[in-house]
C-alpha positions in Angstrom: -152.2 42.6 -51.0 -149.8 44.6 -53.1 -147.7 43.2 -56.0 -145.1 44.3 -58.5 -147.1 44.2 -61.8 -144.0 43.5 -63.8 -142.2 40.8 -61.8 -142.7 37.4 -63.6 -142.8 34.6 -62.6 -143.8 35.8 -59.1 -146.3 38.5 -59.8 -147.5 40.3 -62.9 -150.6 41.6 -64.7 -151.5 39.7 -67.9 -152.9 41.0 -71.2 -156.4 40.9 -69.8 -155.5 43.0 -66.8 -155.6 40.1 -64.4 -153.0 39.6 -61.6 -151.2 36.3 -62.0 -147.9 34.6 -61.1 -146.5 32.2 -58.6 -147.1 34.4 -55.6 -150.6 35.5 -56.7 -151.7 31.9 -57.3 -150.2 30.9 -54.0 -152.2 33.6 -52.2 -155.4 32.6 -54.0 -154.9 29.0 -52.7 -154.3 30.2 -49.2 -157.3 32.6 -49.3 -159.6 29.8 -50.4 -158.4 27.5 -47.7 -158.6 30.2 -45.0 -161.9 31.7 -46.2 -160.6 35.2 -46.8 -161.1 37.7 -49.7 -158.0 39.2 -51.3 -157.6 42.2 -53.6 -154.4 42.4 -55.6 -153.1 46.0 -56.0 -150.1 46.7 -58.3 -147.7 49.1 -56.5 -144.3 50.6 -57.3 -141.6 48.4 -55.6 -140.0 51.2 -53.6 -143.4 52.4 -52.3 -144.6 49.1 -50.9 -143.1 49.2 -47.4 -143.9 52.9 -47.0 -147.5 52.2 -47.9 -147.6 49.5 -45.3 -146.1 51.7 -42.7 -148.8 54.3 -43.5 -151.5 51.7 -43.0 -152.7 51.7 -46.6 -152.1 48.0 -47.3 -152.3 44.6 -45.5 -149.4 42.7 -47.0 -146.7 42.4 -49.7 -146.5 39.0 -51.3 -144.4 39.6 -54.4 -140.9 38.0 -54.2 -139.7 40.2 -51.4 -136.4 39.3 -49.8 -136.3 39.1 -46.0 -133.6 41.6 -44.9 -132.6 43.0 -41.4 -133.4 46.5 -42.7 -136.9 45.6 -43.8 -137.5 43.6 -40.6 -137.0 46.8 -38.6 -140.2 48.2 -40.4 -142.4 45.1 -41.0 -142.8 41.5 -39.9 -142.1 38.7 -42.3 -143.8 35.3 -42.7 -141.8 32.1 -42.7 -139.5 31.9 -45.8 -141.1 30.2 -48.8 -138.4 30.4 -51.5 -134.6 30.8 -51.8 -133.0 32.7 -54.7 -129.7 34.3 -55.8 -129.1 37.5 -57.8 -127.9 37.0 -61.4 -125.9 39.2 -63.8 -126.9 39.6 -67.4 -125.2 41.4 -70.3 -126.1 42.2 -73.9 -125.5 39.3 -76.4 -123.1 41.6 -78.3 -120.8 42.4 -75.4 -117.3 41.3 -74.8 -117.3 42.3 -71.1 -116.8 39.6 -68.5 -117.6 38.9 -64.8 -114.2 40.4 -64.0 -115.3 43.7 -65.5 -118.5 43.5 -63.4 -116.8 42.8 -60.1 -114.1 45.3 -60.9 -116.6 48.1 -61.3 -115.9 48.6 -65.0 -119.5 48.4 -66.2 -122.6 50.6 -66.2 -125.1 48.5 -64.3 -128.8 48.8 -64.3 -131.1 47.7 -61.5 -134.6 48.3 -60.3 -134.8 50.9 -57.5 -135.2 49.4 -54.0 -134.4 45.8 -54.9 -131.8 43.7 -53.3 -129.9 43.6 -56.6 -129.6 47.4 -56.5 -128.7 47.2 -52.8 -126.0 44.6 -53.5 -124.3 46.8 -56.1 -124.4 49.8 -53.9 -122.9 47.9 -50.9 -120.3 45.9 -52.7 -119.3 48.0 -55.7 -120.2 51.6 -55.1 -119.6 51.9 -51.4 -116.3 50.0 -51.6 -115.0 52.4 -54.2 -114.8 49.8 -57.0 -117.4 51.6 -59.1 -118.4 55.2 -59.5 -121.8 55.9 -58.1 -122.9 57.3 -61.5 -122.3 53.9 -63.1 -125.3 52.5 -61.2 -128.5 53.3 -63.1 -131.7 52.9 -61.1 -135.1 52.3 -62.8 -138.7 52.2 -61.7 -139.3 48.8 -63.1 -137.2 46.0 -64.4 -138.6 45.8 -67.9 -137.1 49.3 -68.4 -133.7 47.8 -67.3 -134.1 44.9 -69.7 -134.9 47.1 -72.6 -131.8 49.3 -72.0 -129.7 46.2 -71.6 -130.8 44.7 -74.9 -130.0 47.9 -76.9 -126.6 48.3 -75.1 -127.5 51.5 -73.2 -126.1 49.8 -70.1 -123.4 47.1 -69.8 -125.1 44.8 -67.3 -128.2 44.2 -65.2 -128.7 42.6 -61.8 -131.9 40.9 -60.8 -133.3 37.7 -59.2 -132.5 34.8 -61.6 -136.0 33.4 -62.4 -137.3 37.0 -63.1 -134.1 37.8 -65.1 -134.7 34.9 -67.4 -138.2 36.0 -68.1 -137.2 39.7 -68.6 -134.4 39.1 -71.0 -136.0 36.4 -73.1 -136.8 38.8 -75.9 -134.1 41.4 -75.2 -130.9 40.0 -76.8 -129.2 39.4 -73.5 -127.9 36.5 -71.5 -126.8 35.6 -67.9 -123.1 35.4 -67.3 -123.1 34.5 -63.6 -124.8 34.5 -60.3 -124.1 36.3 -57.0 -124.5 33.8 -54.2 -126.7 36.0 -52.0 -128.7 33.1 -50.6 -131.8 35.2 -50.2 -135.1 34.1 -48.8 -138.5 35.4 -49.8 -141.2 36.1 -47.3 -144.6 37.8 -47.0 -144.3 41.3 -45.5 -147.0 42.1 -42.9 -147.5 45.1 -40.7 -146.1 44.8 -37.2 -149.5 45.9 -35.9 -151.2 42.8 -37.3 -149.9 39.6 -35.5 -153.1 37.8 -36.3 -152.5 38.2 -40.1 -149.0 37.0 -39.6 -150.2 33.9 -37.8 -152.8 33.2 -40.6 -150.2 33.6 -43.3 -147.7 31.3 -41.6 -150.4 28.7 -41.2 -151.4 29.1 -44.8 -147.9 28.9 -46.2 -147.1 25.8 -44.1 -150.3 24.1 -45.4 -149.6 25.0 -49.0 -145.9 23.9 -48.9 -147.1 20.5 -47.5 -149.7 20.1 -50.2 -149.1 18.7 -53.7 -150.3 22.0 -55.1 -147.0 23.6 -54.0 -144.9 21.5 -56.4 -147.5 22.0 -59.1 -147.3 25.7 -58.8 -143.5 25.6 -58.9 -143.5 23.5 -62.0 -146.1 25.8 -63.6 -143.8 28.8 -63.2 -140.5 27.0 -63.9 -139.4 27.2 -60.2 -139.1 23.5 -59.6 
């Protein structure tokens, strides 16, 4: 199972080098109930689906939004969380949401994420924002750092992960984009048995008190 190693609260590697997070703990619960062994492999976000298509990994369980484009390449489990994108700016800024939606900001996003895709589709491709104003990064902590020092005007990311990323970076959220996204576990189209097992496991977990305990632990309740 591959994860983004810098994607709290869903998946990250702690100071001891141990994979942790809401998705990781959820998978450990499912693995124990189903009697399977799981290895967690940190992988660059934009390399996850290509690695799966190449047969190198078994699943992606790391806050991945179900989209039609991704469904053409992989299968997804039943949805397990709903989220929206959020917009954050430096504490020192005077720019507003009108500036963001009007394409008057330099915006940072993690490459391959739905936040980056939203900006491309709704601001760049519509001509509201020059393509050069969208800055893509390999990980979101790099985005948060540049946001905090004012190198970019705004950042777009899933709200729970945005809150974690900007906590120490002198930035704050000014609004949400109502994308109504759903997270699912990505699984190769060639492995329907694993898809069945994960759907069963997720259903059992979401019906167990452990589900709400995990959500509270990672401030997703």
